[in-house]
PAKEKOL-84753 format. One record per residue: x, y, z of N, C-alpha, C, CB in turn. Coordinates in steps of 0.02 Angstrom, whole numbers. Glycine has a CB too. Example, Ala and Ser with C-alpha at 12.3 -4.5 7.8 and 13.67 -1.06 7.14 Angstrom:
660; -284; 390; 615; -225; 390; 660; -165; 390; 565; -224; 452
642; -112; 354; 684; -53; 357; 645; 2; 394; 704; -30; 286
% end
This chain:
-7017; -815; 2633; -6943; -809; 2623; -6918; -741; 2577; -6919; -880; 2586
-6867; -715; 2607; -6841; -651; 2569; -6787; -666; 2515; -6809; -600; 2621
-6809; -639; 2454; -6762; -666; 2394; -6691; -650; 2404; -6782; -635; 2323
-6645; -679; 2390; -6575; -662; 2387; -6558; -628; 2320; -6533; -723; 2397
-6520; -572; 2323; -6495; -541; 2262; -6427; -541; 2267; -6519; -474; 2250
-6385; -541; 2221; -6319; -559; 2216; -6283; -503; 2173; -6314; -630; 2184
-6224; -464; 2205; -6183; -425; 2164; -6121; -459; 2136; -6164; -369; 2198
-6100; -452; 2075; -6038; -493; 2045; -5988; -448; 2022; -6056; -539; 1982
-5978; -378; 2051; -5952; -335; 2017; -5863; -339; 2045; -5998; -264; 2030
-5857; -399; 2083; -5788; -408; 2113; -5774; -476; 2077; -5784; -410; 2201
-5702; -496; 2078; -5673; -554; 2050; -5658; -598; 2097; -5619; -541; 2012
-5644; -586; 2169; -5629; -624; 2218; -5677; -641; 2272; -5581; -601; 2242
-5740; -596; 2273; -5791; -606; 2314; -5845; -584; 2288; -5783; -583; 2370
-5898; -583; 2324; -5977; -573; 2296; -6012; -552; 2350; -6017; -639; 2266
-6058; -498; 2344; -6106; -478; 2379; -6171; -506; 2377; -6109; -424; 2368
-6199; -524; 2434; -6269; -551; 2422; -6310; -522; 2480; -6273; -635; 2419
-6366; -497; 2454; -6421; -466; 2502; -6476; -508; 2518; -6452; -406; 2474
-6492; -519; 2572; -6539; -567; 2595; -6581; -537; 2651; -6503; -629; 2617
-6626; -506; 2642; -6680; -480; 2698; -6613; -415; 2733; -6715; -567; 2771
-6619; -416; 2803; -6588; -373; 2832; -6497; -378; 2834; -6622; -375; 2896
-6479; -429; 2812; -6405; -453; 2810; -6386; -442; 2726; -6397; -544; 2841
-6328; -412; 2734; -6287; -412; 2665; -6219; -441; 2670; -6277; -340; 2636
-6210; -498; 2631; -6153; -548; 2648; -6092; -523; 2603; -6176; -633; 2630
-6036; -520; 2632; -5973; -518; 2592; -5954; -593; 2591; -5913; -468; 2626
-5951; -624; 2532; -5934; -693; 2523; -5871; -692; 2497; -5980; -732; 2481
-5816; -718; 2531; -5749; -740; 2497; -5761; -787; 2452; -5698; -768; 2542
-5736; -777; 2393; -5750; -824; 2332; -5707; -843; 2296; -5788; -804; 2291
-5653; -879; 2326; -5592; -907; 2289; -5588; -981; 2317; -5519; -861; 2305
-5649; -1024; 2308; -5648; -1080; 2335; -5589; -1125; 2302; -5715; -1108; 2331
-5568; -1118; 2251; -5506; -1156; 2214; -5445; -1147; 2253; -5489; -1129; 2138
-5436; -1096; 2279; -5377; -1068; 2325; -5395; -1069; 2404; -5360; -987; 2303
-5447; -1105; 2418; -5451; -1106; 2500; -5479; -1039; 2526; -5373; -1117; 2536
-5504; -1001; 2474; -5521; -919; 2490; -5454; -897; 2520; -5591; -903; 2549
-5396; -920; 2499; -5328; -866; 2520; -5340; -801; 2514; -5264; -871; 2476
-5315; -756; 2566; -5316; -695; 2566; -5259; -658; 2523; -5315; -679; 2631
-5285; -656; 2460; -5232; -620; 2415; -5233; -539; 2415; -5242; -644; 2340
-5191; -514; 2395; -5188; -438; 2399; -5244; -416; 2364; -5124; -405; 2369
-5269; -442; 2309; -5329; -422; 2265; -5397; -426; 2306; -5334; -472; 2200
-5402; -498; 2331; -5458; -509; 2371; -5455; -447; 2433; -5456; -591; 2400
-5415; -445; 2461; -5391; -399; 2525; -5435; -330; 2493; -5284; -387; 2537
-5403; -309; 2439; -5427; -234; 2414; -5495; -228; 2408; -5401; -213; 2346
-5522; -289; 2363; -5598; -290; 2350; -5635; -300; 2416; -5618; -350; 2299
-5615; -324; 2471; -5645; -334; 2537; -5658; -266; 2567; -5600; -377; 2584
-5605; -228; 2566; -5604; -163; 2591; -5652; -107; 2557; -5537; -143; 2586
-5657; -122; 2492; -5709; -89; 2436; -5771; -108; 2462; -5703; -116; 2355
-5788; -168; 2464; -5856; -198; 2485; -5871; -177; 2552; -5857; -277; 2483
-5827; -178; 2599; -5842; -154; 2677; -5865; -76; 2670; -5766; -161; 2733
-5822; -39; 2634; -5840; 38; 2628; -5906; 42; 2593; -5785; 82; 2586
-5917; 6; 2549; -5983; 17; 2508; -6044; 6; 2557; -5989; -36; 2442
-6042; -55; 2599; -6097; -73; 2631; -6097; -35; 2699; -6100; -149; 2637
-6067; 27; 2710; -6067; 62; 2759; -6131; 105; 2742; -6002; 96; 2771
-6144; 129; 2691; -6201; 170; 2678; -6253; 128; 2636; -6180; 237; 2640
-6238; 76; 2595; -6283; 25; 2562; -6299; -37; 2598; -6254; 5; 2502
-6349; -70; 2561; -6365; -142; 2592; -6402; -145; 2651; -6305; -180; 2607
-6402; -205; 2680; -6447; -204; 2742; -6414; -169; 2801; -6466; -277; 2765
-6441; -174; 2869; -6436; -143; 2921; -6372; -199; 2947; -6512; -133; 2963
-6359; -251; 2933; -6316; -298; 2962; -6268; -326; 2912; -6355; -350; 2992
-6204; -329; 2915; -6156; -350; 2885; -6135; -423; 2892; -6113; -311; 2900
-6137; -470; 2851; -6108; -539; 2864; -6047; -558; 2816; -6167; -595; 2855
-5999; -602; 2847; -5935; -621; 2821; -5946; -696; 2813; -5872; -600; 2869
-5936; -728; 2760; -5933; -801; 2760; -5888; -815; 2696; -6009; -837; 2758
-5867; -885; 2695; -5825; -909; 2635; -5872; -942; 2589; -5767; -960; 2655
-5861; -944; 2525; -5887; -1003; 2476; -5828; -1072; 2490; -5885; -969; 2380
-5873; -1128; 2470; -5838; -1190; 2466; -5833; -1226; 2532; -5771; -1178; 2438
-5771; -1249; 2537; -5768; -1300; 2597; -5739; -1269; 2660; -5723; -1365; 2577
-5727; -1200; 2656; -5717; -1161; 2724; -5714; -1093; 2711; -5653; -1179; 2762
-5697; -1054; 2770; -5697; -991; 2767; -5642; -956; 2727; -5700; -972; 2828
-5587; -977; 2758; -5527; -955; 2725; -5453; -983; 2753; -5529; -879; 2732
-5410; -1001; 2712; -5349; -1029; 2741; -5307; -968; 2755; -5311; -1082; 2694
-5309; -916; 2752; -5269; -869; 2793; -5236; -834; 2721; -5209; -910; 2857
-5180; -794; 2747; -5152; -756; 2680; -5121; -802; 2623; -5091; -704; 2703
-5123; -772; 2564; -5109; -810; 2515; -5028; -823; 2515; -5137; -780; 2454
-5005; -889; 2531; -4933; -896; 2535; -4897; -885; 2482; -4915; -952; 2555
-4925; -887; 2420; -4888; -870; 2367; -4863; -805; 2365; -4921; -881; 2314
-4907; -755; 2393; -4888; -688; 2403; -4845; -673; 2452; -4936; -653; 2412
-4851; -695; 2520; -4823; -680; 2575; -4768; -723; 2598; -4866; -677; 2618
-4764; -779; 2572; -4715; -825; 2592; -4652; -838; 2546; -4749; -885; 2600
-4654; -808; 2490; -4603; -800; 2444; -4534; -784; 2469; -4622; -752; 2401
-4479; -804; 2446; -4410; -782; 2458; -4401; -724; 2427; -4359; -827; 2436
-4374; -669; 2477; -4355; -598; 2457; -4291; -582; 2443; -4371; -556; 2503
-4258; -569; 2387; -4192; -560; 2383; -4166; -503; 2427; -4175; -551; 2316
-4194; -446; 2423; -4181; -398; 2463; -4237; -356; 2503; -4146; -361; 2426
-4239; -391; 2567; -4291; -373; 2623; -4295; -294; 2630; -4268; -406; 2698
-4363; -270; 2620; -4385; -207; 2639; -4434; -205; 2698; -4414; -178; 2583
-4402; -187; 2754; -4434; -197; 2816; -4494; -135; 2821; -4375; -194; 2877
-4479; -82; 2792; -4521; -16; 2786; -4582; -39; 2746; -4479; 50; 2746
-4580; -72; 2686; -4630; -83; 2643; -4666; -151; 2681; -4600; -93; 2562
-4629; -193; 2713; -4659; -251; 2745; -4702; -221; 2792; -4612; -301; 2777
-4686; -177; 2841; -4722; -149; 2896; -4788; -101; 2869; -4669; -107; 2941
-4775; -80; 2818; -4835; -43; 2787; -4882; -87; 2760; -4817; 4; 2733
-4867; -143; 2735; -4904; -188; 2707; -4940; -223; 2764; -4864; -232; 2666
-4905; -243; 2813; -4949; -270; 2877; -4985; -226; 2915; -4910; -302; 2927
-4971; -163; 2920; -5014; -122; 2951; -5071; -106; 2900; -4978; -61; 2975
-5073; -104; 2843; -5130; -92; 2801; -5176; -155; 2804; -5107; -74; 2727
-5151; -214; 2818; -5205; -265; 2829; -5234; -256; 2892; -5180; -335; 2825
-5195; -241; 2937; -5233; -230; 3005; -5287; -184; 3010; -5190; -209; 3055
-5266; -127; 2968; -5311; -80; 2958; -5377; -94; 2914; -5275; -29; 2934
-5367; -145; 2884; -5433; -180; 2847; -5478; -202; 2895; -5417; -245; 2801
-5457; -239; 2946; -5487; -274; 2995; -5518; -223; 3039; -5439; -319; 3028
-5489; -180; 3070; -5505; -120; 3102; -5564; -79; 3078; -5449; -82; 3101
-5563; -80; 3004; -5633; -63; 2975; -5685; -95; 2997; -5638; -71; 2910
-5681; -157; 3002; -5741; -194; 3026; -5748; -178; 3102; -5732; -275; 3013
-5701; -165; 3148; -5715; -142; 3205; -5761; -73; 3208; -5653; -136; 3236
-5726; -32; 3165; -5763; 38; 3165; -5817; 50; 3120; -5718; 91; 3149
-5843; -9; 3089; -5895; -3; 3036; -5949; 22; 3064; -5912; -63; 3003
-6001; 65; 3044; -6055; 83; 3066; -6112; 27; 3083; -6073; 129; 3022
-6097; -23; 3057; -6156; -77; 3069; -6127; -137; 3101; -6193; -102; 2999
-6170; -169; 3129; -6149; -240; 3161; -6122; -285; 3110; -6211; -278; 3197
-6061; -310; 3126; -6026; -371; 3072; -6028; -432; 3114; -5935; -357; 3045
-6058; -488; 3070; -6069; -549; 3100; -6025; -594; 3051; -6148; -567; 3106
-5970; -634; 3079; -5927; -678; 3034; -5959; -749; 3054; -5837; -670; 3049
-5968; -790; 2994; -6009; -859; 2999; -5952; -897; 2970; -6089; -867; 2953
-5922; -941; 3010; -5852; -994; 2996; -5876; -1053; 2996; -5788; -995; 3051
-5863; -1085; 2936; -5865; -1163; 2927; -5804; -1189; 2895; -5924; -1186; 2884
-5789; -1255; 2906; -5729; -1281; 2866; -5662; -1259; 2908; -5729; -1248; 2785
-5635; -1214; 2882; -5562; -1198; 2911; -5561; -1124; 2913; -5497; -1227; 2863
-5549; -1094; 2962; -5530; -1009; 2968; -5449; -1021; 3005; -5599; -952; 3035
-5398; -1004; 2959; -5331; -1010; 2979; -5291; -939; 2972; -5298; -1066; 2935
-5256; -932; 3019; -5201; -878; 3022; -5241; -809; 3000; -5132; -897; 2965
-5216; -772; 2957; -5251; -705; 2946; -5319; -695; 2937; -5229; -677; 2896
-5352; -768; 2925; -5424; -763; 2912; -5453; -752; 2984; -5455; -831; 2875
-5423; -773; 3034; -5445; -764; 3106; -5451; -699; 3118; -5401; -792; 3157
-5409; -649; 3094; -5403; -588; 3113; -5472; -544; 3089; -5337; -564; 3085
-5502; -561; 3029; -5563; -542; 3010; -5619; -562; 3068; -5576; -575; 2942
-5606; -615; 3102; -5660; -636; 3148; -5656; -615; 3218; -5666; -706; 3148
-5591; -599; 3221; -5576; -560; 3281; -5604; -494; 3297; -5514; -553; 3282
-5605; -468; 3239; -5635; -388; 3245; -5713; -394; 3222; -5590; -326; 3186
-5737; -447; 3198; -5814; -440; 3190; -5843; -440; 3263; -5849; -504; 3144
-5898; -406; 3253; -5939; -392; 3320; -5963; -459; 3351; -6006; -344; 3306
-5986; -508; 3306; -6004; -569; 3329; -5983; -628; 3275; -6078; -566; 3343
-5966; -687; 3308; -5943; -739; 3268; -5980; -807; 3285; -5869; -745; 3277
-6009; -834; 3227; -6037; -900; 3233; -5998; -948; 3199; -6102; -903; 3208
-5997; -1012; 3230; -5944; -1064; 3197; -5980; -1132; 3193; -5872; -1073; 3245
-5972; -1164; 3137; -5989; -1230; 3136; -5949; -1272; 3192; -5977; -1257; 3065
-5989; -1316; 3220; -5959; -1353; 3271; -5898; -1387; 3254; -6002; -1397; 3295
-5884; -1417; 3185; -5822; -1452; 3169; -5781; -1405; 3129; -5833; -1518; 3131
-5788; -1341; 3131; -5733; -1302; 3104; -5669; -1299; 3134; -5752; -1242; 3099
-5626; -1289; 3084; -5549; -1291; 3118; -5528; -1210; 3121; -5485; -1342; 3063
-5504; -1191; 3179; -5477; -1133; 3185; -5417; -1123; 3216; -5515; -1099; 3209
-5370; -1090; 3175; -5296; -1099; 3209; -5245; -1047; 3182; -5262; -1178; 3193
-5188; -1069; 3195; -5125; -1034; 3174; -5098; -1061; 3107; -5070; -1042; 3230
-5058; -1018; 3085; -5019; -1034; 3022; -4983; -1110; 3025; -4960; -974; 3012
-4994; -1140; 2969; -4958; -1220; 2968; -4889; -1205; 2960; -4981; -1276; 2901
-4867; -1154; 2936; -4793; -1144; 2934; -4777; -1078; 2976; -4767; -1137; 2855
-4711; -1074; 3013; -4700; -1023; 3060; -4660; -969; 3023; -4664; -1050; 3124
-4686; -927; 2991; -4659; -876; 2942; -4661; -805; 2982; -4705; -874; 2870
-4699; -800; 3027; -4694; -739; 3070; -4720; -750; 3140; -4731; -681; 3040
-4732; -693; 3171; -4752; -690; 3234; -4765; -627; 3275; -4710; -723; 3262
-4802; -619; 3319; -4835; -558; 3342; -4883; -519; 3313; -4796; -521; 3352
-4916; -555; 3266; -4965; -521; 3206; -5039; -554; 3224; -4938; -545; 3113
-5045; -617; 3238; -5099; -652; 3236; -5133; -668; 3313; -5079; -711; 3198
-5088; -699; 3353; -5099; -729; 3416; -5124; -664; 3467; -5026; -768; 3441
-5090; -605; 3453; -5097; -555; 3503; -5168; -525; 3503; -5046; -501; 3493
-5199; -535; 3433; -5267; -522; 3427; -5321; -565; 3451; -5277; -513; 3369
-5286; -622; 3476; -5343; -671; 3503; -5340; -666; 3588; -5328; -759; 3473
-5290; -637; 3603; -5280; -631; 3678; -5326; -596; 3717; -5222; -603; 3692
-5357; -532; 3686; -5423; -505; 3733; -5478; -563; 3725; -5461; -422; 3704
-5493; -594; 3680; -5535; -641; 3682; -5523; -706; 3719; -5547; -651; 3624
-5474; -736; 3713; -5454; -807; 3745; -5411; -799; 3809; -5410; -852; 3691
-5383; -744; 3824; -5328; -737; 3871; -5272; -749; 3847; -5332; -773; 3923
-5210; -735; 3880; -5139; -737; 3854; -5117; -809; 3853; -5089; -694; 3899
-5135; -848; 3900; -5107; -917; 3899; -5134; -963; 3852; -5115; -947; 3960
-5192; -945; 3829; -5231; -995; 3772; -5204; -963; 3705; -5329; -992; 3775
-5195; -904; 3702; -5173; -861; 3641; -5094; -894; 3635; -5176; -764; 3658
-5061; -899; 3688; -4983; -928; 3679; -4985; -996; 3666; -4935; -918; 3743
-5040; -1032; 3694; -5035; -1106; 3679; -5053; -1118; 3594; -5094; -1150; 3734
-5091; -1073; 3571; -5118; -1084; 3496; -5034; -1060; 3461; -5204; -1018; 3470
-5013; -1004; 3485; -4952; -980; 3446; -4897; -1016; 3444; -4930; -922; 3466
-4882; -1054; 3491; -4807; -1084; 3494; -4811; -1145; 3452; -4779; -1105; 3572
-4861; -1185; 3438; -4862; -1242; 3404; -4892; -1225; 3333; -4901; -1294; 3442
-4839; -1244; 3275; -4865; -1237; 3211; -4922; -1267; 3196; -4825; -1255; 3169
-4971; -1239; 3163; -5033; -1259; 3141; -5083; -1284; 3190; -5024; -1305; 3096
-5066; -1263; 3263; -5110; -1290; 3313; -5184; -1253; 3286; -5081; -1269; 3399
-5234; -1282; 3319; -5301; -1266; 3297; -5346; -1298; 3363; -5318; -1302; 3216
-5404; -1259; 3352; -5462; -1283; 3397; -5531; -1289; 3352; -5473; -1228; 3462
-5577; -1336; 3379; -5630; -1339; 3340; -5686; -1290; 3366; -5652; -1410; 3336
-5743; -1282; 3330; -5796; -1227; 3333; -5825; -1228; 3402; -5856; -1237; 3278
-5829; -1287; 3439; -5847; -1295; 3504; -5811; -1265; 3547; -5850; -1351; 3520
-5745; -1278; 3540; -5689; -1267; 3589; -5687; -1182; 3582; -5609; -1313; 3567
-5689; -1162; 3524; -5694; -1084; 3510; -5737; -1052; 3559; -5724; -1067; 3438
-5809; -1083; 3553; -5849; -1045; 3601; -5836; -1061; 3672; -5919; -1055; 3589
-5806; -1109; 3689; -5788; -1123; 3761; -5738; -1073; 3784; -5761; -1195; 3771
-5696; -1050; 3736; -5633; -1013; 3743; -5656; -933; 3741; -5576; -1035; 3679
-5712; -924; 3711; -5733; -849; 3708; -5712; -823; 3642; -5699; -805; 3768
-5695; -857; 3601; -5678; -838; 3531; -5729; -831; 3490; -5637; -882; 3501
-5776; -868; 3486; -5836; -865; 3453; -5894; -860; 3513; -5842; -931; 3404
-5970; -839; 3471; -6014; -835; 3520; -6057; -905; 3523; -6057; -771; 3509
-6073; -935; 3455; -6115; -993; 3459; -6076; -1039; 3408; -6196; -978; 3440
-6085; -1101; 3416; -6067; -1159; 3381; -6138; -1195; 3363; -6017; -1204; 3424
-6151; -1206; 3298; -6197; -1241; 3270; -6182; -1289; 3213; -6240; -1198; 3253
-6228; -1342; 3198; -6198; -1385; 3153; -6203; -1337; 3086; -6238; -1462; 3150
-6155; -1369; 3038; -6130; -1328; 2972; -6183; -1318; 2938; -6077; -1360; 2925
-6230; -1357; 2927; -6288; -1353; 2886; -6344; -1302; 2897; -6315; -1413; 2888
-6334; -1279; 2970; -6373; -1231; 2994; -6337; -1162; 3010; -6404; -1259; 3051
-6287; -1151; 2985; -6241; -1097; 2994; -6263; -1040; 2975; -6187; -1104; 2965
-6274; -1029; 2904; -6308; -972; 2874; -6379; -955; 2895; -6308; -981; 2804
-6423; -1004; 2910; -6478; -990; 2935; -6492; -962; 3001; -6504; -1035; 2929
-6449; -996; 3039; -6449; -961; 3108; -6417; -880; 3111; -6403; -1009; 3159
-6371; -877; 3074; -6340; -824; 3060; -6385; -767; 3045; -6299; -837; 3013
-6422; -786; 2988; -6474; -730; 2962; -6528; -734; 3011; -6507; -742; 2882
-6550; -778; 3043; -6604; -768; 3090; -6580; -723; 3143; -6629; -833; 3118
-6517; -724; 3174; -6488; -678; 3222; -6483; -606; 3190; -6418; -704; 3245
-6462; -604; 3137; -6467; -539; 3093; -6534; -515; 3098; -6450; -550; 3016
-6583; -550; 3081; -6647; -511; 3082; -6675; -494; 3148; -6698; -546; 3047
-6664; -528; 3200; -6670; -516; 3264; -6634; -443; 3281; -6640; -577; 3300
-6574; -444; 3275; -6538; -383; 3287; -6568; -318; 3246; -6464; -396; 3267
-6579; -333; 3181; -6602; -279; 3139; -6676; -246; 3172; -6613; -312; 3059
-6702; -276; 3217; -6764; -244; 3244; -6748; -188; 3296; -6809; -299; 3277
-6683; -183; 3315; -6662; -124; 3347; -6639; -72; 3297; -6609; -139; 3395
-6659; -12; 3306; -6649; 45; 3248; -6569; 53; 3238; -6686; 126; 3274
-6548; 62; 3184; -6484; 61; 3157; -6445; 111; 3198; -6484; 76; 3083
-6465; 170; 3220; -6427; 229; 3247; -6425; 196; 3331; -6476; 317; 3234
-6463; 162; 3361; -6447; 121; 3420; -6399; 79; 3417; -6494; 87; 3441
-6400; 36; 3365; -6360; -22; 3356; -6286; 15; 3349; -6385; -71; 3288
-6287; 75; 3310; -6216; 103; 3300; -6190; 132; 3370; -6216; 164; 3241
-6221; 160; 3406; -6194; 177; 3469; -6185; 127; 3525; -6231; 225; 3492
-6225; 71; 3523; -6206; 17; 3564; -6142; -9; 3554; -6247; -33; 3558
-6123; -25; 3490; -6071; -47; 3457; -6016; -1; 3473; -6085; -54; 3387
-6013; 67; 3477; -5960; 109; 3482; -5955; 108; 3559; -5971; 182; 3446
-6003; 106; 3602; -5988; 114; 3662; -5947; 63; 3698; -6042; 122; 3690
-5962; -9; 3681; -5930; -71; 3690; -5855; -66; 3661; -5972; -128; 3654
-5852; -46; 3605; -5784; -42; 3574; -5738; 8; 3619; -5791; -14; 3495
-5764; 58; 3632; -5723; 115; 3669; -5703; 81; 3743; -5774; 194; 3680
-5745; 43; 3760; -5718; 6; 3828; -5666; -35; 3820; -5767; -37; 3861
-5668; -75; 3767; -5611; -119; 3750; -5551; -78; 3723; -5633; -173; 3698
-5560; -33; 3686; -5495; 18; 3671; -5465; 49; 3732; -5515; 82; 3625
-5508; 58; 3782; -5474; 80; 3848; -5425; 36; 3880; -5525; 91; 3898
-5445; -35; 3868; -5396; -79; 3878; -5333; -94; 3832; -5427; -129; 3885
-5329; -54; 3777; -5269; -53; 3727; -5277; -104; 3678; -5200; -64; 3761
-5336; -123; 3665; -5346; -174; 3602; -5326; -139; 3542; -5424; -200; 3591
-5339; -88; 3522; -5319; -63; 3467; -5248; -37; 3455; -5358; -21; 3456
-5223; -15; 3510; -5145; -6; 3511; -5105; -80; 3500; -5121; 29; 3589
-5129; -124; 3537; -5090; -186; 3529; -5098; -207; 3458; -5114; -243; 3578
-5162; -213; 3419; -5181; -236; 3366; -5116; -198; 3307; -5265; -217; 3360
-5123; -127; 3313; -5072; -97; 3273; -4995; -104; 3290; -5087; -30; 3274
-4979; -127; 3346; -4921; -140; 3358; -4891; -207; 3331; -4916; -134; 3419
-4940; -255; 3312; -4920; -324; 3284; -4877; -310; 3220; -4988; -370; 3266
-4893; -252; 3170; -4863; -239; 3112; -4779; -235; 3126; -4895; -173; 3083
-4758; -207; 3181; -4703; -186; 3196; -4665; -259; 3215; -4710; -129; 3252
-4693; -288; 3249; -4666; -361; 3275; -4659; -399; 3219; -4713; -401; 3327
-4712; -403; 3174; -4691; -457; 3120; -4652; -453; 3072; -4734; -477; 3090
-4643; -362; 3049; -4597; -352; 3008; -4530; -359; 3027; -4606; -301; 2987
-4523; -361; 3097; -4450; -370; 3128; -4439; -427; 3123; -4436; -352; 3194
-4476; -479; 3147; -4458; -546; 3138; -4444; -575; 3055; -4516; -584; 3174
-4481; -547; 3014; -4469; -567; 2946; -4393; -558; 2922; -4517; -527; 2901
-4360; -512; 2958; -4298; -506; 2944; -4246; -557; 2979; -4285; -442; 2957
-4278; -599; 3019; -4231; -650; 3051; -4209; -707; 3014; -4260; -677; 3107
-4135; -730; 3026; -4118; -791; 2994; -4161; -841; 2993; -4066; -814; 3017
-4208; -858; 3052; -4243; -920; 3055; -4304; -917; 3003; -4268; -933; 3129
-4339; -856; 2995; -4387; -853; 2944; -4364; -858; 2884; -4423; -800; 2946
-4303; -827; 2856; -4275; -835; 2799; -4257; -916; 2776; -4217; -793; 2805
-4239; -955; 2827; -4228; -1025; 2821; -4299; -1062; 2813; -4186; -1050; 2885
-4343; -1033; 2842; -4413; -1070; 2826; -4436; -1054; 2762; -4469; -1051; 2876
-4428; -994; 2738; -4450; -976; 2667; -4409; -1020; 2615; -4437; -893; 2653
-4349; -1025; 2633; -4299; -1058; 2583; -4329; -1135; 2588; -4208; -1050; 2608
-4349; -1158; 2645; -4370; -1229; 2654; -4435; -1241; 2612; -4384; -1244; 2732
-4471; -1185; 2609; -4546; -1197; 2575; -4517; -1189; 2499; -4619; -1128; 2600
-4484; -1153; 2484; -4455; -1151; 2405; -4431; -1199; 2377; -4407; -1112; 2393
-4394; -1239; 2433; -4353; -1301; 2413; -4411; -1355; 2393; -4301; -1330; 2479
-4446; -1366; 2446; -4497; -1440; 2466; -4561; -1426; 2427; -4521; -1451; 2562
-4579; -1368; 2422; -4656; -1352; 2402; -4698; -1342; 2472; -4691; -1421; 2353
-4751; -1304; 2456; -4790; -1290; 2498; -4819; -1347; 2538; -4832; -1255; 2468
-4853; -1394; 2500; -4885; -1448; 2537; -4838; -1502; 2585; -4923; -1488; 2482
-4774; -1497; 2552; -4729; -1542; 2588; -4701; -1507; 2650; -4671; -1564; 2542
-4701; -1435; 2643; -4678; -1397; 2704; -4739; -1401; 2755; -4659; -1315; 2684
-4799; -1398; 2739; -4845; -1401; 2783; -4845; -1467; 2820; -4905; -1386; 2753
-4849; -1522; 2783; -4844; -1590; 2808; -4791; -1594; 2857; -4833; -1638; 2754
-4736; -1564; 2857; -4670; -1569; 2895; -4684; -1531; 2956; -4603; -1540; 2856
-4726; -1489; 2962; -4740; -1453; 3024; -4809; -1468; 3056; -4735; -1380; 3010
-4849; -1516; 3019; -4911; -1527; 3044; -4907; -1557; 3100; -4951; -1559; 3004
-4959; -1543; 3157; -4969; -1571; 3221; -5034; -1589; 3231; -4950; -1529; 3270
-5050; -1629; 3273; -5126; -1639; 3295; -5149; -1591; 3329; -5141; -1694; 3335
-5217; -1588; 3337; -5242; -1543; 3393; -5205; -1546; 3446; -5307; -1554; 3414
-5198; -1485; 3483; -5155; -1505; 3542; -5177; -1464; 3612; -5074; -1488; 3523
-5240; -1453; 3610; -5269; -1431; 3667; -5280; -1504; 3721; -5342; -1392; 3643
-5268; -1484; 3788; -5292; -1538; 3838; -5339; -1576; 3823; -5312; -1518; 3894
-5395; -1534; 3812; -5462; -1570; 3803; -5462; -1623; 3739; -5522; -1512; 3790
-5421; -1604; 3696; -5410; -1656; 3632; -5378; -1709; 3644; -5375; -1630; 3577
-5319; -1693; 3694; -5276; -1745; 3713; -5296; -1799; 3741; -5236; -1726; 3748
-5343; -1784; 3799; -5386; -1826; 3837; -5427; -1864; 3792; -5427; -1789; 3885
-5458; -1834; 3748; -5505; -1881; 3708; -5469; -1931; 3662; -5553; -1838; 3663
-5408; -1912; 3639; -5371; -1961; 3594; -5331; -2012; 3650; -5314; -1917; 3537
-5324; -1997; 3704; -5287; -2048; 3748; -5328; -2115; 3751; -5276; -2019; 3825
-5284; -2173; 3746; -5316; -2239; 3741; -5342; -2255; 3812; -5264; -2297; 3715
% end
C-alpha cells in the first residue's frame, strides 16, 4: 500500500498525495465545506501548483459529511445596499474561470462526491474529467433562489436541457448518486465506504497511460465539446446571473433570508426529491 503524505499549507483545504493521485480535499467540514472566497483562492492556487507537481492524476473530494454545500451564503447571499453589477459580473466570471482551469488542466481531474454536492459545488464536478459519486449522495440546486443562469446551464451538456430545467426550476431540487449516473452527470455510483478506494484504483489504472498521451486525449475531447459551445455557454452565465441579481425578486429573497435566518429560509423553500422516478417510489 502506498503511503499518503499531506500538505497543510492552506487554511481551507489540504493536499494529500497517495500514489498516482494528488487529492485536493475541501476542508471546512464545520461549514459544510462551503465555498468561501478564501477557499476558492486556495483551490485555484492548489490546482495551479499540481499542474507541475504531485501525481499524474488530480482528485477532488470533501472532508466530513459531504463534498460541499456550495457557495458560502454568508458572503454571496447578504443584502447589498448599493448593487455593483460590474463587480458582481467580475466575481461570477472569476469563479467560472476557476472551474475552467479544471477543464484546461494538463492532468486528468477526478471528482469524488459523497454526502451532498449542492449549487456551486456542482460546477467543480461538471468541469472535472470524471466524476464518481456515492450511491446515496445528494446532488442539486441551491436551496434558496438567489440567482439563475449560472449553474443549471453547465449541467445541460451532461444531462440535456429538459433535465437541467427540471433541476433548476424547483428550489433545492436534487437527485441521488445513482440517478446522477443514469442522467449522465456522473460516471459511476458506488457505496460511500468504497468511494475513495474506487477512485484511487481508477486513477492508478489511468496513470498507466503516459501523461503526455493523457494530456492530448483530454485536449482532443474537450475541443470537440468546445466546438458545441460549452465554453461560451459557461462564460455567458456570469452575465445572466449578474443581471438577475439586480432584480426586485432576488432583493426580496435576500431580505427574507436576512429577516428569518438561513435555516428558516431554507426550510421555507425545501421540497422533497422531485424526479418522476422518486415520485413513483414515494407513491402509496
